[in-house]
C-alpha positions as CSV (number, residue, x, y, z in Angstrom):
1,M,89.2,56.3,-2.8
2,K,88.3,60.0,-3.0
3,S,91.1,61.3,-5.2
4,L,94.4,60.4,-6.8
5,I,97.4,62.7,-7.4
6,I,100.0,61.3,-9.8
7,D,103.2,62.0,-11.7
8,I,105.0,59.8,-14.2
9,E,108.5,59.6,-15.8
10,T,108.7,58.2,-19.3
11,Y,111.1,57.3,-22.1
12,S,110.7,57.8,-25.9
13,S,113.1,58.4,-28.7
14,V,110.7,61.0,-30.1
15,V,111.6,64.6,-28.9
16,L,108.7,65.7,-26.7
17,S,109.2,69.5,-27.1
18,K,109.1,69.3,-30.9
19,S,106.5,66.6,-31.4
20,G,104.1,66.9,-28.5
21,V,102.8,64.2,-26.2
22,Y,100.5,62.5,-28.7
23,R,103.3,61.8,-31.3
24,Y,105.7,61.1,-28.4
25,C,103.5,58.3,-27.1
26,E,103.2,56.6,-30.5
27,S,106.8,55.7,-30.6
28,T,107.4,52.0,-30.6
29,D,110.0,52.4,-27.8
30,F,107.7,54.6,-25.6
31,E,107.4,53.3,-22.0
32,I,106.5,54.6,-18.5
33,L,109.5,54.3,-16.2
34,L,108.1,55.5,-12.9
35,F,104.6,56.0,-11.6
36,A,104.2,57.9,-8.4
37,Y,100.9,58.5,-6.7
38,S,99.1,59.7,-3.6
39,I,95.7,58.5,-2.5
40,N,93.6,61.1,-0.8
41,G,96.7,63.3,-0.1
42,G,98.4,60.5,1.8
43,A,102.0,59.2,1.6
44,V,103.5,59.0,-1.9
45,V,104.1,55.6,-3.4
46,V,106.4,55.1,-6.4
47,I,106.0,52.1,-8.7
48,D,109.3,51.2,-10.5
49,L,107.9,50.0,-13.8
50,A,111.3,50.1,-15.5
51,C,112.5,47.4,-13.0
52,G,109.4,45.2,-13.3
53,E,107.0,46.5,-10.6
54,E,103.3,46.7,-11.5
55,I,100.7,49.4,-10.8
56,P,98.1,47.9,-8.3
57,Q,94.8,46.9,-9.8
58,E,92.8,49.4,-7.6
59,I,94.9,52.2,-9.2
60,I,94.4,50.9,-12.7
61,Y,90.6,50.9,-12.1
62,A,90.8,54.4,-10.6
63,L,92.6,55.7,-13.7
64,M,89.6,54.5,-15.8
65,D,86.9,55.6,-13.4
66,E,85.5,59.0,-14.4
67,N,84.0,59.5,-10.9
68,I,87.4,59.4,-9.2
69,P,89.3,62.7,-9.6
70,K,92.8,62.4,-10.9
71,W,95.2,65.3,-10.5
72,A,98.5,65.9,-12.1
73,H,100.6,68.9,-13.1
74,N,100.1,69.3,-16.9
75,A,97.6,66.4,-16.5
76,A,97.2,66.1,-20.3
77,F,100.7,64.4,-20.4
78,E,99.8,61.9,-17.7
79,R,96.4,61.1,-19.2
80,V,97.6,60.6,-22.8
81,C,100.7,58.6,-21.7
82,L,98.6,56.4,-19.4
83,S,96.1,55.9,-22.3
84,R,98.9,54.3,-24.3
85,Y,100.0,52.2,-21.3
86,L,96.5,50.9,-20.5
87,R,96.0,50.0,-24.2
88,D,99.3,48.1,-24.2
89,L,98.3,46.4,-21.0
90,G,95.0,45.2,-22.6
91,V,92.7,46.7,-20.0
92,S,91.4,49.6,-22.1
93,K,90.3,49.8,-25.7
94,A,89.9,53.6,-25.7
95,K,92.4,55.6,-27.8
96,F,92.5,58.2,-25.0
97,L,91.1,58.1,-21.5
98,N,88.0,60.2,-21.1
99,P,89.0,63.7,-19.8
100,A,86.1,63.6,-17.4
101,G,87.6,63.1,-14.0
102,W,90.9,64.5,-14.8
103,Y,92.1,67.8,-13.2
104,C,95.3,69.8,-13.6
105,T,97.3,71.7,-10.9
106,M,99.0,73.7,-13.7
107,V,95.6,75.0,-14.8
108,L,94.7,75.6,-11.2
109,S,97.9,77.5,-10.7
110,A,97.4,79.7,-13.8
111,Y,93.8,80.5,-12.7
112,N,95.2,81.8,-9.5
113,G,97.8,84.0,-11.2
114,C,100.8,81.7,-10.8
115,P,103.2,80.5,-13.4
116,L,102.7,77.3,-15.4
117,S,105.9,75.4,-14.5
118,L,105.9,73.3,-11.4
119,E,109.3,74.7,-10.3
120,Q,108.1,78.3,-10.7
121,V,104.9,77.6,-8.9
122,G,106.8,76.1,-6.0
123,T,108.9,79.2,-5.8
124,V,106.0,81.7,-6.0
125,L,103.9,79.9,-3.5
126,K,106.9,79.2,-1.2
127,L,106.0,75.5,-1.0
128,K,107.6,73.3,1.6
129,S,107.9,70.6,-1.1
130,Q,110.0,72.5,-3.6
131,K,110.9,70.6,-6.8
132,L,114.2,68.9,-6.4
133,A,117.3,70.3,-8.1
134,G,119.0,68.2,-10.6
135,G,115.9,66.8,-12.1
136,D,116.6,68.1,-15.6
137,A,119.9,66.2,-15.7
138,L,118.2,63.0,-14.6
139,I,115.5,63.3,-17.2
140,R,118.1,63.8,-19.9
141,Y,119.9,60.7,-18.6
142,F,117.0,58.3,-18.3
143,C,114.2,59.7,-20.5
144,N,116.1,60.6,-23.7
145,P,118.3,58.5,-26.0
146,C,122.0,58.9,-25.3
147,K,124.9,59.2,-27.8
148,P,126.8,56.0,-28.3
149,T,130.4,56.2,-27.2
150,K,133.3,53.8,-26.5
151,A,133.0,54.7,-22.8
152,N,129.4,53.6,-22.5
153,G,129.7,50.5,-24.7
154,N,128.0,52.2,-27.7
155,R,124.6,52.0,-26.1
156,T,121.9,54.4,-27.2
157,R,119.9,54.4,-23.9
158,N,120.7,54.6,-20.2
159,L,118.9,52.1,-18.0
160,P,118.6,52.0,-14.2
161,A,121.3,49.4,-14.0
162,H,123.8,51.7,-15.6
163,A,123.6,54.2,-12.7
164,A,121.9,52.8,-9.6
165,D,122.6,56.0,-7.6
166,K,121.1,58.2,-10.3
167,W,118.1,55.9,-10.5
168,L,117.5,56.2,-6.8
169,A,117.7,60.0,-7.0
170,F,115.2,59.9,-10.0
171,K,112.7,58.0,-7.9
172,K,113.0,60.6,-5.1
173,Y,112.5,63.3,-7.8
174,N,109.4,61.6,-9.0
175,I,108.0,61.3,-5.4
176,R,108.8,65.0,-4.7
177,D,106.8,66.1,-7.7
178,V,103.7,64.4,-6.3
179,E,104.3,66.0,-2.9
180,A,104.6,69.4,-4.6
181,E,101.4,68.8,-6.6
182,T,99.6,67.8,-3.5
183,E,100.6,70.9,-1.7
184,I,99.6,73.1,-4.6
185,H,96.2,71.4,-4.6
186,M,95.7,71.9,-0.9
187,R,96.9,75.5,-0.9
188,L,94.7,76.7,-3.8
189,A,91.7,74.6,-3.0
190,K,90.4,77.5,-0.8
191,Y,89.8,79.5,-4.0
192,P,86.9,77.6,-5.6
193,L,86.6,77.8,-9.4
194,P,83.3,78.4,-11.3
195,H,81.4,75.2,-11.6
196,N,81.7,75.2,-15.4
197,F,85.4,75.8,-15.4
198,W,86.5,72.2,-15.4
199,H,83.9,71.4,-18.1
200,E,85.8,73.9,-20.3
201,Y,89.0,72.2,-19.5
202,Q,87.6,68.8,-20.3
203,Q,86.3,70.0,-23.7
204,D,89.7,71.5,-24.4
205,Q,91.1,68.0,-23.9
206,E,88.5,66.5,-26.2
207,I,89.5,69.0,-28.9
208,N,93.2,68.2,-28.5
209,D,92.4,64.5,-28.5
210,R,90.4,64.8,-31.7
211,G,93.1,66.7,-33.5
212,V,92.9,67.9,-37.1
213,L,94.0,66.3,-40.4
214,L,97.0,67.6,-42.2
215,D,97.6,67.5,-46.0
216,M,101.1,66.0,-45.7
217,E,101.6,66.0,-49.5
218,L,101.3,69.8,-49.4
219,V,103.5,70.0,-46.4
220,R,106.3,68.0,-48.0
221,S,106.0,69.8,-51.3
222,A,106.1,73.2,-49.5
223,I,109.3,72.3,-47.7
224,E,110.9,71.3,-51.0
225,A,109.8,74.5,-52.7
226,D,111.1,76.5,-49.7
227,N,114.5,74.8,-49.8
228,Q,114.8,75.5,-53.6
229,S,113.7,79.1,-53.2
230,H,116.0,79.7,-50.3
231,A,119.0,78.4,-52.2
232,E,118.3,80.7,-55.1
233,L,117.7,83.8,-53.0
234,Y,120.8,83.0,-50.9
235,Q,122.9,82.7,-54.0
236,R,121.5,85.9,-55.6
237,M,122.3,87.8,-52.4
238,K,125.8,86.5,-52.4
239,D,126.3,87.5,-56.1
240,I,125.1,91.1,-55.4
241,T,126.9,91.7,-52.1
242,G,129.9,89.3,-52.2
243,I,129.5,88.6,-48.6
244,E,130.2,85.0,-47.4
245,N,127.0,84.5,-45.4
246,P,124.0,86.6,-46.4
247,N,122.1,85.3,-43.3
248,S,124.7,87.1,-41.1
249,T,123.2,90.3,-39.7
250,Q,126.7,91.6,-38.9
251,Q,128.1,90.9,-42.4
252,L,125.1,92.5,-44.1
253,K,125.3,95.6,-41.9
254,Q,129.0,95.9,-42.8
255,W,128.2,95.7,-46.5
256,L,125.4,98.3,-46.1
257,D,127.9,100.6,-44.3
258,V,130.3,100.3,-47.2
259,V,127.7,101.3,-49.7
260,G,126.7,104.3,-47.6
261,V,123.6,103.0,-45.7
262,D,124.0,103.5,-41.9
263,T,121.6,101.4,-39.9
264,K,121.7,100.1,-36.3
265,S,119.1,97.4,-36.9
266,L,117.9,95.1,-39.6
267,G,114.5,94.5,-37.9
268,K,111.4,94.5,-39.9
269,A,110.4,98.1,-39.2
270,N,113.9,99.4,-40.1
271,I,114.0,97.5,-43.3
272,R,110.6,98.8,-44.3
273,S,111.8,102.3,-43.6
274,L,115.1,101.8,-45.6
275,L,113.1,100.4,-48.6
276,K,111.4,103.7,-49.0
277,T,114.5,105.6,-50.0
278,A,117.1,103.0,-51.0
279,P,118.6,102.8,-54.5
280,D,117.5,99.9,-56.6
281,E,120.4,97.6,-55.9
282,I,120.2,98.1,-52.1
283,K,116.4,97.8,-52.3
284,E,116.8,94.4,-53.9
285,V,119.3,93.2,-51.2
286,L,116.9,94.4,-48.5
287,T,114.0,92.6,-50.2
288,L,116.0,89.5,-50.5
289,R,116.8,89.8,-46.8
290,Q,113.1,90.0,-46.1
291,Q,112.3,86.9,-48.2
292,L,115.1,84.9,-46.6
293,A,113.9,85.8,-43.2
294,K,110.4,84.3,-43.9
295,S,110.0,81.5,-41.3
296,S,107.2,79.7,-43.1
297,V,109.3,76.5,-43.5
298,K,109.5,76.2,-39.7
299,K,105.7,75.8,-39.5
300,Y,105.8,73.1,-42.2
301,Q,108.7,71.3,-40.4
302,A,106.7,71.5,-37.1
303,M,103.8,69.8,-38.9
304,Q,106.1,67.0,-39.9
305,S,107.4,66.6,-36.4
306,C,104.1,66.3,-34.6
307,I,101.9,64.4,-37.1
308,C,100.4,61.3,-35.7
309,A,100.1,57.9,-37.4
310,D,96.5,58.6,-38.6
311,G,97.5,61.8,-40.3
312,R,96.1,64.1,-37.7
313,V,98.0,66.5,-35.5
314,R,97.0,66.8,-31.8
315,G,97.7,68.9,-28.8
316,L,97.7,72.3,-30.5
317,F,96.1,74.1,-27.6
318,Q,97.2,74.9,-24.0
319,F,94.2,75.6,-21.9
320,Y,94.6,78.8,-19.9
321,G,98.0,79.3,-21.5
322,A,97.5,83.1,-21.4
323,S,96.9,83.2,-17.6
324,R,96.3,86.9,-17.5
325,T,93.0,86.5,-19.5
326,G,92.5,82.8,-19.5
327,R,92.7,82.5,-23.3
328,A,94.2,79.4,-24.8
329,A,97.8,79.5,-26.1
330,G,99.1,77.8,-29.2
331,R,101.5,74.9,-29.0
332,L,103.6,73.0,-31.6
333,I,102.4,74.6,-34.9
334,Q,101.1,77.7,-33.1
335,A,97.8,77.9,-34.8
336,Q,97.1,81.2,-32.9
337,N,99.5,83.1,-35.1
338,L,99.2,81.6,-38.6
339,P,99.9,84.1,-41.4
340,Q,96.8,85.4,-43.2
341,N,96.1,84.4,-46.8
342,K,95.1,87.1,-49.3
343,L,95.8,85.3,-52.6
344,H,92.6,85.3,-54.7
345,N,93.3,82.1,-56.5
346,L,94.2,80.2,-53.4
347,S,93.1,76.7,-54.6
348,S,95.1,77.0,-57.8
349,V,98.3,78.2,-56.1
350,R,97.9,75.4,-53.5
351,E,97.7,72.8,-56.2
352,L,100.8,74.2,-57.9
353,V,102.8,73.8,-54.7
354,R,101.2,70.4,-54.0
355,D,102.1,69.1,-57.4
356,G,105.7,70.3,-57.0
357,N,105.5,72.7,-59.9
358,Y,108.2,75.1,-58.6
359,T,109.0,76.5,-62.1
360,A,105.4,77.8,-62.6
361,L,105.3,79.1,-59.0
362,D,108.6,81.0,-59.4
363,M,107.4,82.5,-62.8
364,L,104.0,83.6,-61.5
365,Y,104.9,85.1,-58.1
366,A,107.5,87.6,-57.1
367,S,108.1,85.9,-53.7
368,V,107.9,82.2,-53.3
369,P,108.4,82.4,-49.5
370,A,105.5,84.8,-49.3
371,V,103.2,82.4,-51.2
372,L,104.3,79.5,-49.0
373,S,103.7,81.6,-45.9
374,E,100.1,82.2,-47.1
375,L,99.5,78.5,-47.7
376,I,100.4,77.4,-44.2
377,R,96.9,77.4,-42.8
378,T,95.6,75.5,-45.9
379,C,97.5,72.4,-44.7
380,F,94.7,71.9,-42.2
381,V,92.0,69.9,-44.0
382,P,88.8,68.1,-43.1
383,A,88.5,64.3,-43.1
384,P,87.3,62.6,-46.3
385,G,83.6,63.2,-46.8
386,K,83.6,66.2,-44.5
387,K,84.0,70.0,-44.8
388,F,85.2,72.8,-42.6
389,I,82.8,75.4,-41.3
390,V,84.7,78.4,-40.0
391,A,82.8,80.9,-37.9
392,D,83.9,83.8,-35.8
393,F,82.4,86.6,-33.7
394,A,82.2,90.0,-35.6
395,S,84.2,92.8,-34.0
396,I,84.1,91.0,-30.7
397,E,86.5,93.1,-28.7
398,A,85.0,96.4,-29.9
399,V,81.5,95.4,-28.9
400,V,82.5,93.8,-25.6
401,L,84.5,96.9,-24.7
402,A,81.5,99.1,-25.5
403,W,79.1,96.8,-23.6
404,L,81.3,96.9,-20.5
405,A,81.9,100.7,-20.7
406,G,78.3,101.6,-21.6
407,E,79.4,103.3,-24.9
408,Q,75.8,103.1,-26.3
409,W,76.4,104.6,-29.8
410,V,78.8,101.7,-30.5
411,L,76.2,99.1,-29.3
412,D,73.5,100.7,-31.4
413,S,75.7,100.9,-34.5
414,Y,76.8,97.3,-34.0
415,A,73.2,96.1,-33.5
416,A,72.2,97.9,-36.7
417,K,75.0,96.2,-38.6
418,Q,76.6,99.5,-39.4
419,D,80.3,99.9,-40.2
420,L,81.9,100.8,-36.8
421,Y,84.9,102.5,-38.4
422,I,82.6,104.7,-40.5
423,K,80.4,105.6,-37.5
424,N,83.4,106.3,-35.4
425,A,84.8,108.6,-38.2
426,E,81.6,110.6,-38.3
427,R,81.9,111.2,-34.5
428,M,85.6,111.8,-34.5
429,F,85.7,114.3,-37.4
430,G,82.2,115.7,-37.3
431,A,81.4,114.3,-40.7
432,P,77.8,114.4,-41.8
433,E,76.0,111.0,-41.7
434,G,76.5,109.1,-45.0
435,S,79.4,111.2,-46.1
436,V,82.1,108.6,-45.2
437,D,82.4,105.4,-47.2
438,K,84.7,102.4,-47.1
439,K,87.2,104.1,-49.4
440,S,87.3,107.3,-47.5
441,P,90.6,108.5,-45.9
442,L,88.6,109.4,-42.8
443,R,87.6,105.8,-42.4
444,E,91.2,104.7,-42.6
445,K,92.1,107.2,-39.9
446,S,89.2,106.1,-37.8
447,K,90.2,102.4,-38.2
448,I,93.7,102.9,-37.0
449,A,92.5,105.0,-34.1
450,V,90.0,102.3,-33.1
451,L,92.6,99.6,-33.2
452,A,95.3,101.6,-31.4
453,C,93.3,103.6,-28.8
454,G,90.8,101.3,-27.2
455,Y,93.1,100.3,-24.4
456,Q,94.4,103.8,-23.6
457,G,96.8,103.6,-26.5
458,S,98.3,107.0,-27.6
459,V,100.8,108.2,-30.2
460,G,103.2,105.2,-29.7
461,A,100.3,102.8,-30.2
462,L,99.3,104.5,-33.4
463,K,102.9,104.2,-34.7
464,N,102.9,100.5,-33.8
465,F,99.8,100.0,-35.8
466,G,101.5,101.6,-38.8
467,A,100.1,105.2,-38.7
468,L,103.2,106.7,-40.2
469,D,103.4,104.0,-42.9
470,M,99.9,104.9,-44.1
471,G,101.0,108.5,-44.6
472,L,100.0,110.2,-41.4
473,K,102.4,112.9,-40.1
474,E,103.9,112.9,-36.6
475,K,102.0,116.1,-35.9
476,D,98.7,114.5,-36.8
477,L,98.9,111.7,-34.2
478,Q,98.1,113.3,-30.9
479,P,95.1,115.2,-32.4
480,L,93.9,111.8,-33.7
481,V,94.2,110.3,-30.2
482,D,92.3,113.2,-28.7
483,S,89.5,113.0,-31.3
484,W,89.1,109.3,-30.7
485,R,88.9,109.9,-26.9
486,D,86.3,112.7,-27.4
487,A,84.2,110.4,-29.5
488,N,84.3,107.6,-27.0
489,P,83.9,109.2,-23.6
490,S,82.3,106.2,-21.8
491,I,85.3,104.0,-22.7
492,V,87.7,106.6,-21.5
493,A,85.7,106.9,-18.2
494,F,85.8,103.0,-17.9
495,W,89.7,103.1,-18.0
496,W,89.9,105.4,-15.0
497,A,87.0,103.8,-13.2
498,C,88.8,100.4,-13.3
499,D,92.1,101.9,-12.2
500,K,90.5,103.9,-9.4
501,T,88.6,100.8,-8.2
502,A,91.6,98.5,-8.3
503,Q,93.7,101.0,-6.3
504,K,90.9,101.4,-3.8
505,A,90.6,97.7,-3.3
506,V,94.3,97.3,-2.7
507,V,94.6,100.3,-0.4
508,E,91.6,99.4,1.7
509,R,92.0,95.6,1.4
510,S,88.3,95.2,0.6
511,H,86.1,94.9,-2.5
512,F,84.5,97.5,-4.7
513,D,82.5,97.4,-7.9
514,T,82.4,99.4,-11.1
515,N,80.6,98.7,-14.4
516,G,79.5,95.3,-13.2
517,I,83.1,94.2,-12.4
518,R,84.2,93.5,-8.9
519,F,87.7,94.2,-7.7
520,S,88.6,92.5,-4.4
521,Y,91.7,92.2,-2.3
522,E,91.8,88.6,-0.8
523,N,94.7,87.0,0.9
524,K,97.5,89.0,-0.7
525,T,95.9,88.9,-4.2
526,L,93.8,91.2,-6.3
527,R,90.9,89.4,-7.9
528,I,88.7,90.7,-10.7
529,R,85.3,89.0,-10.9
530,L,84.0,89.1,-14.5
531,P,80.3,89.0,-15.5
532,S,80.7,85.3,-16.1
533,G,81.8,84.7,-12.4
534,R,85.3,83.7,-13.5
535,R,88.1,85.7,-11.8
536,L,91.3,87.2,-13.0
537,T,94.1,87.0,-10.4
538,Y,97.0,89.4,-9.7
539,A,99.5,88.2,-7.2
540,R,100.8,90.3,-4.2
541,P,99.5,93.7,-5.3
542,I,100.9,96.8,-3.7
543,M,100.7,100.5,-4.3
544,G,103.6,102.1,-6.0
545,K,104.6,104.6,-8.6
546,N,104.6,104.1,-12.4
547,K,107.3,105.3,-14.8
548,F,105.5,108.7,-15.0
549,G,105.5,109.1,-11.2
550,S,101.8,108.5,-10.7
551,G,100.3,106.1,-8.2
552,C,99.5,102.6,-9.6
553,V,99.0,99.1,-8.5
554,I,102.1,96.9,-8.9
555,Y,101.6,93.1,-8.9
556,E,103.8,90.1,-9.5
557,G,103.6,88.0,-12.7
558,L,105.5,86.7,-15.7
559,N,107.0,89.2,-18.1
560,T,107.6,88.6,-21.8
561,A,110.8,86.8,-20.9
562,K,108.9,84.4,-18.7
563,K,110.6,85.8,-15.6
564,W,108.5,86.3,-12.4
565,V,108.8,90.1,-11.7
566,Q,106.9,93.1,-10.5
567,I,104.6,94.6,-13.2
568,E,103.1,98.0,-13.3
569,S,99.4,98.2,-13.9
570,S,97.7,100.9,-15.9
571,P,94.0,102.0,-16.6
572,G,94.2,100.6,-20.2
573,K,95.8,97.4,-19.2
574,W,93.0,96.6,-16.7
575,V,90.5,97.2,-19.4
576,E,92.4,95.2,-22.0
577,N,92.6,92.2,-19.7
578,I,88.9,92.4,-18.7
579,T,87.7,92.9,-22.3
580,Q,89.8,90.0,-23.7
581,A,88.8,87.8,-20.8
582,V,85.1,88.4,-21.4
583,A,85.5,87.8,-25.1
584,R,87.3,84.5,-24.1
585,D,84.3,83.5,-21.9
586,L,81.9,84.1,-24.8
587,L,84.0,81.9,-27.0
588,Y,84.0,79.1,-24.5
589,H,80.3,79.4,-24.0
590,A,79.9,79.1,-27.8
591,M,82.1,76.0,-27.8
592,K,80.0,74.5,-25.0
593,T,76.9,75.2,-27.1
594,L,78.6,73.5,-30.1
595,R,80.1,70.7,-28.1
596,Q,78.2,67.9,-29.9
597,H,79.9,69.0,-33.1
598,D,83.5,68.2,-34.0
599,I,85.5,71.3,-33.2
600,V,89.0,70.9,-34.5
601,L,90.5,74.4,-34.1
602,H,89.7,77.5,-32.2
603,V,91.8,80.6,-32.9
604,H,91.3,83.8,-31.0
605,D,87.5,84.4,-31.6
606,E,87.1,81.8,-34.3
607,I,85.8,78.2,-34.3
608,V,86.6,75.6,-37.0
609,I,84.3,72.6,-37.2
610,E,84.8,69.4,-39.2
611,A,81.2,68.9,-40.3
612,D,79.0,66.8,-42.5
613,H,78.1,68.3,-45.8
614,S,74.5,68.6,-44.7
615,M,75.3,71.0,-41.9
616,S,74.7,74.7,-42.7
617,V,76.9,77.7,-41.9
618,D,73.8,79.7,-40.7
619,Y,73.0,77.0,-38.1
620,I,76.5,77.2,-36.7
621,C,76.5,81.0,-36.5
622,E,73.0,81.0,-34.9
623,Q,74.2,78.6,-32.2
624,M,77.4,80.5,-31.7
625,I,75.7,83.7,-30.7
626,R,73.4,82.2,-28.1
627,L,74.1,84.5,-25.2
628,P,74.9,83.2,-21.7
629,A,72.6,84.5,-19.0
630,W,75.3,86.9,-17.7
631,A,75.7,88.7,-21.0
632,K,72.2,90.4,-21.1
633,G,72.0,93.3,-23.4
634,L,75.2,92.4,-25.4
635,P,74.6,92.5,-29.1
636,L,76.5,89.7,-30.8
637,R,77.0,88.6,-34.4
638,A,78.9,85.8,-36.0
639,D,80.0,85.3,-39.6
640,G,81.0,82.1,-41.2
641,F,81.8,80.2,-44.4
642,E,82.5,76.6,-45.5
643,C,85.7,75.5,-47.2
644,E,87.7,72.4,-48.3
645,F,90.8,73.5,-46.4
646,Y,91.3,76.0,-43.6
647,Q,91.6,79.6,-44.8
648,K,90.6,83.2,-44.1
649,D,87.4,84.2,-45.9
């Protein structure tokens, strides 16, 4: 047997979308209903486990053999579910099957610029074996509990015997999924992935399998505190406004209109703007609105939903979830966008909430929801007898961008451990060396320009980063953009070089290099080869016009609404994708270097390790900045600290 392509259909009373596959599989009523497979790309066989059929022994052995490649779409689901199945069968003692030997057509699709969902991939690649329609209804019927009614005999689950025709259709649906996966595998096999790519995927699976411990006492207490705070804020807002439902945007806008405040939106930016000039009573209402809108409790509820029996939460990361750059995406609790914590006495506040001392919490802090929001990341804790070591790259995107562009003054300043915002301010404003310090207004202007302008951002980007909120005038913004660009000429040149090279590759259907990056047109795709050898893929590129009437490459991809559409490129967007992708490759190289240690979280450019107390932060940081061979000349630093719960230093 050279390879196995599989797809399964399962049942569990646990809601998969809210709880994740690990918690889903722990349910006492979990079972695999159908197991479809293809050996070496041959005819698909479906095993009807729900009706008493058994998986052949040679397939059982293949599932546990690390030397036989197993492919599936979202293979993590199949691997974790089959781990539970094989344990129940008594043929495996492992909590989870070793990720070595498992491969994922969803990841393969993402690497090649396609969507993640099997249905969307089939549409984009125009597969012969398109996913069958009606599958969602069949999954709802057989894979989820049903509502007991008089008509169905008050049953809570639909079995094959309850709808033989639907069961037959479900088996065909299961077979078709394997056929689609097989076609995806064959179609995309012509684009070989870097040799270390699947090692990265397997390490990702190890991290997801390991999971991270949650302080569920804190979680439960935080939810109780949030419920109490929400009730009080809600009632206070009703008392002031007299409106029936303070959560209603329409009712609140009507009340504001009556009291003389005309606003078309109650979005965060608009409320911040209104707060600057509003009378005290209206200011209080708007502040209450902000506090009620805090969604911290949803994170805590998500923790409750996906916690496993051993107190750890698993499956928080989607490998290659951000397919444009290859970065991981957050799942379930969304560890990639946790609120920051800035409270100085974090441990004391944490204990107040954990002990359920709501009275003291309410007396000491103006906003209980804000406190609870800051405590979310502290719910992640190390196992007893362990500690967390948190380490991240220092100013990684800034230094990678400078390295790619050849902006030497940035590299020199970074290597000398100088404050990049200060050095940039000296260049932007012609300030004498040493005249700008960390409290200087020039540094603040420099900082916001660095954050907003690196990827061709202009006045709009400055506004999005809060330039007007920090006191800058509208008339000051364009000069600030111009000053930043004058101070960083190599980065500006890099934007235009990337755009010119991309256009040339598409027009001439060939390959061209700039700044160590190769742009190549291959089989109706534009591929960007990074220094690591990994490629970024842009589907079906053509030349067109952007919204300003200038020529640009237009490619197909998912927009923010997850729709497959045509997308305009821009010089800054190429550079943003490339820079973030290179930063991603450096993170994965660091994780490979630290693979023998228990990585439990990785968030953007940060790694969290569950470590013995004997391990030092300096050691982890030293290992983290070991450069790969392809990053010659890149200065890199890492900072770290140890803690008893996850936090920002």
